[in-house]
N, C-alpha and C positions, 0 to 999 in steps of 0.2 A: 740447183739445190746448194744451199750454203754449207760451208764446212763448219763442223763443230770442233770444240777443243779436243774431243775424243779422237779426232782424226790425226792429231799431231804425231804421236809415236805409235808404231805398230811393229810387230814381229811376225814374219811369215816363214813358212816351211815350203820349200820348192823341191821338185825332183832335181837330180844332179845336172840335167841338161838345161835347167831353168826354163822349161817349156810349159810346165803345169804346176799351178799353185795347189799344194796339198792341203794346207790349212793356215788360218791366221791364228796365232797363239794368243796374242794379246793386243789390246789397244789401251792407251793411257794418255791423259793430258799432262801427266807428271813425268819429267825426265828421270828422276831418281827411281820411281817405281818401274819405269820402262827398262832402266839399266839393271835393276834387280831381276826382272823377268828375263832379260837377255842372258844373264849369267846362269839362271836356272835352266833356261832352254838349252844352253850349250851342254850342261851336265846331263840333262834328261833325254837328249836326242842325239846320241852318238852316230856319226856317219851321215848326218843329214845336212842339206844346204839351208842355212838360216840367213835371212836378210832383215836388218833392223833399219826402219825408216823414221825420218822426221819429216812429216808431210810427204813430198815426192822425193826428197833427198835421201839417198842411201848412206846411212851412217856407218854401218858395218855389214860385211857380207863374208861368211865363212862356211866351209864344210867342216863340221864339228869333228874333233879328234875321236878316234876309236871306230870300231865296227860293231854293229849289233849282230850277235850270233843268232838270236831268234828275233825277228822283227816284232817289236812290241806293238800291241794294238789294244789300247785301253777302251773299254766300252762304257760310255756314260749315257744313261737314259736311252739305250738302243742305238746310239750313234757310235761308229767306230772311229777312234782317233789314232790313225796310223802313226807310228814313230813315237808315241807318247808312252812312257813307262812311269805310271803314277806310283807314289809311295803311300804307305798307310797314313802318314801324317797329313796327306792332302785331303783326307776324308773330313767331312764336317758333320755336325750333329743331325743335319737334315738328309744325310746319305744313308742308304742301306746297301749291304753287299749281298750278292747272290752268286753262288758257285754252281757252275754247270759242268757236268761230265761230258767230255767229247765222245766217249765210247757209247754210253747208254742214254744220254740226254737227261739223266737224273739231275735235279736241281734242288738246292736248299739255301735258306737264308743263313748267312754266316755273321757272327758278331764281330765287328771290327775290334772291340776291346780285347777279345781273346786272342786275335791275331797279333795285336800290338804287344800284348804281354809275352807271347811266345817268340815273335820274330823281331820285335823292336819297332819303334815308330818310323824309323827311316828305311825299313825294308821295302824294296820295290815289288810291285805286283808280280813281275816275271819270276822273281825268286820264290815268292810265296806260292804261286801257282804250281811250280815244279815240286814243292814240298807237300802239297795237299793230295789227298786221294779220295776216290769216290767210295762212299759207305754203302752204296747199293750194289755195284758190280764188283767191288774189291779188286779192280785191275790196277789201282794206283794212279789213275789219271789217264790222259791229261785233263786237268781241270782248268776252267776259265772263270775268272772273277769279273763280275759286272757291278758297276756303281749305278744305283738308282736313287732318285730323289724321292723322299717321302712326300705324300700328298699334303697340301696345305689345308688346314682346317681352321 
């Protein structure tokens, strides 16, 4: 199989022992785009082992500074992305948000615009989730936000 230009630059998240690949964050044929993604990955995944590749060559390899108090797990279209703490500005017009109560399993659609007005566009999901409460059981959470793609019509 021939290599494509998309295989040039990639960023991977590994466990600290470097025995298991957790996820591939991004692939890009563009070095500048890959560097921007690398800087964002360092900020978004504290305490994780990140490896930045150019083809098979390791360009950078670090355990990011900081420790996560609560392991972020962003859910996108039903898939769990461990170590990813998305921000509200990461949402696009084709995304919808659903909040789930971990106590009673009540769920409801949430308007991203109202969360952005209240918490700011740079607010991380982990921060917003701690501030939300369930309107069904009145226990105050914990609430889990999920990102879903709207169907294409």
